[in-house]
N, C-alpha and C positions, 0 to 999 in steps of 0.2 A: 624427690627430697623427703627426708624422713620426717614423719609428723612429730610435733612436740609431744613430750610424755607428760601426762597428768598424774604425778607421783602419788597424790593423796588418794586417787581412785584405785590405786593398786594395793593399798595396805592390806587388805584381807588376803590377797593372793600371796604376797610376800610373806606374811605371818605363817601361812599354811605351808609355804616352801621352806621356810627357816626350820619349822617343826619337823618337817620330813627329813631335813639334813641330819637332825639329832637322832631321829628314829633309825636311820640307816646304820648308824654306828652302835646300836644297842645290841645286847645279847639276843640269841635266838629265842629266849623266853619272853622277851617284849615284842609287841607288834611293831613292824617297820613298814614304811611306805613301799609299795610295789609300783604304783603308778598314780598319776594324776591325769585325768582324761576330761577333755571338754564334752560335756554331755548335753547341753542345751544352750540355745541362743534365743534371747528375747529382747523385747524393747528396753528392759531395765538393765540388761547386761548379759554376760556370759557365765554360765554355771559350769563349775568343775567339780568332779567327783573324785575324791581320794580313796583309793583302795589299799588296805593294809594287809600285812602277811597273815593275820588271822581270820581273813574274811570279811572283817568289818569295813564300813565305808563311812565317809562324811562328805558334806559339800560346802562350797563357798562360792560366792558370786563376785565377779569383777564387773563393776558397773561402767557403762559407757560414759564418754565425756559429755560435758554439759551441752556442746553443740551437736551431739549425736554421733560423734566420731567413735568408733570401735577401739578399744584398747588391744593392741597386738601382743603376741607372746614375745616378741622382740622387746616390747616395752617392759613386760615383766621381767625379762632377763637382765636388761639394763639397770632397772631399779634394784633387783636382787643383788647384782654386784655392788652397786653403790651403797646398799644398805648394810650388806654383810661383810663387805671388803674381801670376799672371796675371789681369787683370780681363777675363773672357770670358763672354759670355752663354751660358745653357744651350743656346739654339737654335745658336748658333755652334759650341759645343763638340761637339753631336751631328753637325753638318754637317761639320766638320773631321775628326773622328777616329772616328765610329761610324756604322755602318749596321746597326741592329738588326732591321730588319723590311723586308719586301719589299712592305708594303702601307700605306695611310694610315689604317687603323683607329684607332689610337690619336689621331693628329691630328685626325681627323674627330670622334671622340668629344669631344675638347676644344672643338673649334669650335662644336659644336652648343649649348654653353652661351652662346654670343655670337650666335647666329642667331635671326632673327625672321621671321615672315611678316606682310606689311602688307596691310591692307584699307582701301581709300579710297572714301568714299562721296561721290557728286556728285548734284546736281540737273541732269538732262539732258532735252532734248526727245526724247521716244520714242514709239513706238506703244503704245496702250493694249491690254490683253488679259488679263494676269494669269498667263501661263504661266511656269514656271521655266525659265530658260536657264542651265545649268550652265557653269562653266569661265570661261575668259578670252576676250575682254577684259572682259565684265561680265556681272553677273547683273541682270536687270531685267524689264520687261514687253515683251510682244510682242502684236500684233493688228492691227487695222485703222484705229482712230482715233489722233490724235496729240495728245499733251499732255506736260507737264512730269511727270518721275517720278524717283524716287531709283534710282540704279544703283550697283553695287559692283563695284570693280576690285580686282585683287590682284597683289601683287609680294612682295618679300623685303627684307631688310635685315640690318644687323649692329649690335650694341651697340658704340658708339665709346668712351663714357666714362661712369662712374658717380660720382655725389656721394652717398655713403652718410649724410652728416650729416642731422639732421632737416630735412625740407622739401627736401632736395636733389633734383636732377634727373638722369635717365639720358638721355643723347643717342644717337639712333639714326640711322644713315646709310642712305640708300637712293637710287635713281635719281630725279631730278627728274621723269621721265615717269611715274613710279609715282604721284605725287601730283598731277600737273598734267594737266588735261583741256581742251583748246582748244574742245571742244564743250559745256562746262558753260553752263547757262542763267544769265542774270543774277542770278536769284533764289538761285543757289547761293552767292554772296558774302554776300548778306543774311542767310542761314541758317547761315553758317559758325561752327563751334565751335573751329576749329583755329588761328586767327591768321592765315590766308591770305586771299585775295581771291576773285574770281569763279571763277578757273580753278584754284584749289587746292581739293582735297577739303574739304568742309564737316565731315566726321567722319573721323577716322583711328584705327584700332585696330591693335595689333600682338598676335600670339600667340607665346609662347616654345615651343621644341621640348618635346615630351612633354606639352603640356596637353591634347591630344586633342580640342580643340574648333575649330570653324569657324563663321562666322555663317550664319544662315538667316532666312527670313522669320518675323516675329512674327505668331503666331496665338493670341491670348489667349482667343478664344471657341471655338476648336476647330472652325470651320467649314470648315477647309482653304483658306481665302482669306486672303492676306496683309493684316494689318491696316494702316491708313493713319493719318497724323496729321492735324491740323486743317487742313493745306494739301493733303491728299490724296496725299501722298508715302508710298511703301511705308516700313514701319517693319521695321528688321532687328533680330533678336535676336543679340547678340554673345557672350552667355554670360559666366559668371563668371570665366573665365580670360583674357578680352580685356582689354588694357590700353590706355586711351584715351590719345591723343597730341596734341600741339600742333605746328603747323608753325613751325619756328624760322626757316628761310631756305633759299635754294636758288640754283642757277645753271643756266640753261637751256643755256649754251654749254659747260659742264662735265658736264652731266647728273648733278648731284649735289644732293641735298636733305638737310637735316637736321631731325629731329623730336625732341621731347622728351616724356618721361613721368616721372611722379613715381616715384623710386627706390623708394619704399615700396610702390608698386603692383606694380613689377616683381619685388621680392623677395618679395612675398606669393604670387606664383606659383611662383617657384623662388628659394630663398635661395642657390643656388649660381650663378645667373646672373652673368656677368662680361664686362668689356670685351673686345673682339677683340685678339689680339696682331698688331701691325702689323709687317711685314718691312721690312728696310732696302733691299731691291732685288729684282729678279727677272731671269730670263734665259731665252733660247731653249732649248727641250729640257727645261726644268724641269716635273716632274709637278705637276699642279694639279687641284683639284676645286672645285666650287661647290655651295652649299647654297640651295635656292629652294623655290618653290611652284608647280611646273609644272601648268597647266591648273587651278589652284585646288584640287588634290586633296591638299594637304597637303605637309609637308617632304619633300624628296627630295635625294639626293646623286648627282652624276655627276661623272666624272673624266676626265682627258686630259692633254695637255701644252700648254705655250706654243708655239705655231707661229711667230709673228712677234712681236717684242717692241714694235715701234711701227709702226703704219700709220694712214692716215686713210681714214675712211669718212664718208658722207653721211647724215645723219638729219634728219627734219622732226618736231620735237616740238611746236612752237607755230605752225606755219603758215609758218615760214621755214626753208629748207634751209641747214644749217651743215655745216662739216667737223669731224669729231671725232677726235682722236688716240686711238688704241685698241690694246689687246693682242689679237692674234688667237690663238684656242685651237681645239682640236678636242674640247673638253668639250661634250657634248650639252646644248643649251638649248632651252627651250620657253616659251610664253606663261606668264607667271607667275614666271619665273626672274629677271625684272629686279629689280636692286637687291641680289640675292643676293651674298654675299662670294665672291670667288675666292681660294683659299688654296693655299699651297704644301704640300709634304709634311711640313713641321714645323708645320702649322696656323696659319701666319702669313698675314695679309691681304696680297695683292699687287694687288687690283683689285676692281671691282664688275661682275658680269656685266650686260650691258645690251642686246645686240642680236645678231641672227643673220641669215644670209643667206636663210633660208627654204627655198630649192631646194637648198641645199647643206648637208647636216646636219652636216658636219665643219668648217664655216667659221662660227665664232661669235666674239663680241667682248666685251671688258671695258673699262671705264674704268681707265686705268692708275694704279697706286699713287701716283705723285707728284701727279697731277691730283686724286685723291680726297683725299689729305692736305692739299694746299694749299687746295682748296675748302672742306673741312670747317672747317679752323682759321680760314680767312678769314671764313666765315660766323659762326662762334662768336665771333670777335673783334668783329665789328660788332654782334652781338646783345648781347654783354656791355657793350660800350662805349656803346651807345645805349639799352640796356634795353628793347628792343622785339622783337616777333616779326614775322616776314614780311621779314626783311632779304634783300638780295641780295648775292652776292659781288662784290667790286670789285677792279679791278686798274689799275696805272698804265699809261698809254700814253706811250711815250717820244718817238715821232715820227721813227722811222727804219725803213728797210727793209734786209734783208740777203740774201744769197746763201749757199748751201752749197756748199763746195768740198772736195776731197781727202777724200771719205767712204771709210772703210775699216774693215775687221773686224779687231780685235785680240784674239788669243787668249792666255790665261794657262795654260800647261800645268800649273802647280802646283795651280790650283783646278779645272781642267777646264772653265773657263767663258770666254766672250769677250763682247765688246760692240763696237758700232760707234761710231766716233769721226769727227768731221768739223771742218772749219774753217768758222767763221762770219765772213763779211766783209760790212762795211757797204757798201750800194749807193747809198744816198741818204739825206739828212737833211732834214727839213722845217725851213724857216726858223722861227725863234723857238720852236721846240719845246723839250721838256726836254733831249733829246739834243743839240740845237744849243747849249744853254746849258752843257752838260757837256763841250763841246769835241770831241765826236765828229765824225769826218769821213768822207766817202766813201772807201772803200779801206781803212779800218782793219780789222784782223782782231782780233775781240773775243776775249779769253782768260779774263777773269774778270769777274764782277759782284761788287762789294764792298758789303756791307750792314752798317753799323754796325761797320766794321773787320773783318768776317769775309769772306774771299774765297771765292767759289764758282766752281769751274772751268765753263767753258762748252764742253762737248764735243759737244753737239747744239744746233741751232738753238731747239728748244723749251725748253731748259734756262732761258733767260731768262724766258720766260712762266711757267714753274713757280715760279721764285724770286720773281717779281713778285707772286704770290699771297700771299706772306708779308711784303710790304712795306707799311707803314702810314704814316699821318701822323706826322711827327716823325723817321722813320727818315732816315738819311744814306746815299746810294748814290753809287757811282762805277764807271766801267769801267776795267779794265786792258786793254790792247791792244798790238799792234805795228803800227808805221807806218813803211813803208819799211824794214822789217827792224829798227827799233829800238824797244825796249819802252818804254811810257810808261803814264801813268794820267791820265784826265781830271778835270775839276773836279768836286768833290763837289756833290751836289744834296740839299737837305733837303725831304722830302716834305711838301707843303702839304696842310692840311685841305681835303677835297673834291676833290683831284686824282685819287685812284683812282676809276675810273668803273665802272658795273655791267657785268658780263661774262655 
């Protein structure tokens, strides 16, 4: 239970924070607040040091309560909102005004409540033998003869949402390649318990952090040989803390998949399990960490920074090489980290770790937040609308090509962050396409995509594709553009049922 807030004891802190809010908006000639750090803790209270842009500092003290209770930063935040009337999130408050720690321990601790390890069981064609093969990519059989056998693959994931009502489901997000295996035997689909087809894991289980269990061979008669089922497939013992999941849907081109488990089963393992906190954005140089299951050895955390905010890599998940937009990080990744959340130092999700260069230990990749968020909400939309499992993410194809021009880096000194912006110009439009019907012409510079009256700025070429993941049948869309230096808006198009296609 939250402790009562002693508002009169927080006055000095709130005054300092209110001043910092004013300074941030000043011109570059005036000093503005860079950070407020907790620098000392004594019997009389907590000392904070304010550092300004000109290098100067000042201090203020938040005194302890009369009965010796310490005032928390949460208390300062709540009083700040009440006093100023500003509607600001806790994460933004910490980011703008405070820097209370030099490590991610508190954020990681919170993130662990949303982290899961994923185990995917397939029927694959393998060599017979019966030896234990630890780690990734799979546990299975080895030997000299060939037959179909059960194999276990491992990865990670995050809890996306939880319905705590009776009979409600918890939705879990991971990489598509964690639950997909292009080498699965045809019988894999026939024995599936997950809602997927041949290439989707026939059984899916997740473990929460702290459960202390991992799967192993089932050996009920104690002969040190793995038991098999009526089809001769290896039987695995998942343990009491394993939570069985179903495959809701996925997108191979986004490398995102959604699973579901009964919320009651999740809370039976840990009643404090909770959905992940999702960030608004991410930026180059930001400290990040990932939580995964490297080599199948259990939960592990590694950290680093975002090295490149957006770049394209080539992956082959299902036998087809595709280009994937990615975040590059120097966070250490290993086999089994796939699908694990990539978090900022406030414990907010900014992506899903999914790939590494192998020979370059400091060059690894993650699915960017906009792709994750768009794909997940798209999959859930079609799952709920159609009431089925095994759905595929779908996106509208407009029928035009574009080119990128005038790409540049824009830096905001007030926040200490920057971003790349560029001009997206139409180079060609397919006849009788949706774009053609919307009145888009070659040479148009696209500035906004308007969805149901809400205008979304187009600052990068991929913004259009991200936005279209959230466009469904019945939605009305149009483009704002400049044509020959004159601003205009194209004809609105109402999305027809069946128009969005699988991605």
